[in-house]
N, C-alpha and C positions, 0 to 999 in steps of 0.2 A: 693506207692502198688492202683492197679486197684483198681476203684470202683464200688461194687453189688449189686445189689438189688434182694432180695430171695421174690418168689410170694407165698401163699402157698393156696390154690382153693377149693373149693365144687366142687361135683362131677357136680354141675352145671354150674360152669366156674367165678363161685361169689369168691370173696375177698376173705379168709380168714382171712388172716396175713401179714405181709409186713416187712418183716427187709434189713435194708440199710446197710451195711458193709465195710471191704475198706481189702483187702484178702491179702496175697503174690501169687497165684497164681490161676487156674482156680478151679484146681485138693482139693484146698484148701477149692473154696467158694463150692465144690457140698459138702465135707466129711460137711463141718461143715450146709449147709445146711438140711442132714439126723442128724444132733446131734440135733437142734431146730428145726425138726419136730413136730407138732401145731395138736395137739390131733382136728379131724374130717376133715384134710386137706386129698383130695385126690391125687389131685396132687400138683407137684414142678415146680417150675420152677427159672434158675438162669440167670440171665440179668450181661451181664462186658459191663455199657454203654448202647447204643440201642442196644447186640447184645446178642440173646438167643445163651448161650452157654451148655444147659443143663436141661430137661425135664423129667420128668416120671408120669401116665405110659409114654413111651415110644413113642408109638400110635399119642400124644398130639404131639409131636415136628416131624412129619411127615404127619400128617395133615395141617401143618401153609406150607400157599403156599411162596416162596419165591418173585411172585407177588406181595404180601399184605403187607402191613405197618404196623409193629408192636411198639408199642411202649409200655416198660416195668409201673406197675402197672396197666395198663387198661385191 
């Protein structure tokens, strides 16, 4: 099963919590991210290895330029 990292962030982008897990699919990781939601977190990111597969609010994912290198947990 693929490894996933779920990051919860405050409005200012600071990391609130991080969960590292294995899931059978991207869909399962997204569901887990919402089920484990952390109080005070305004943003959710789900990473499969070094690939951002899901972000809420959705505008955060659109703001990220494909030319910028992004690493999970930063």
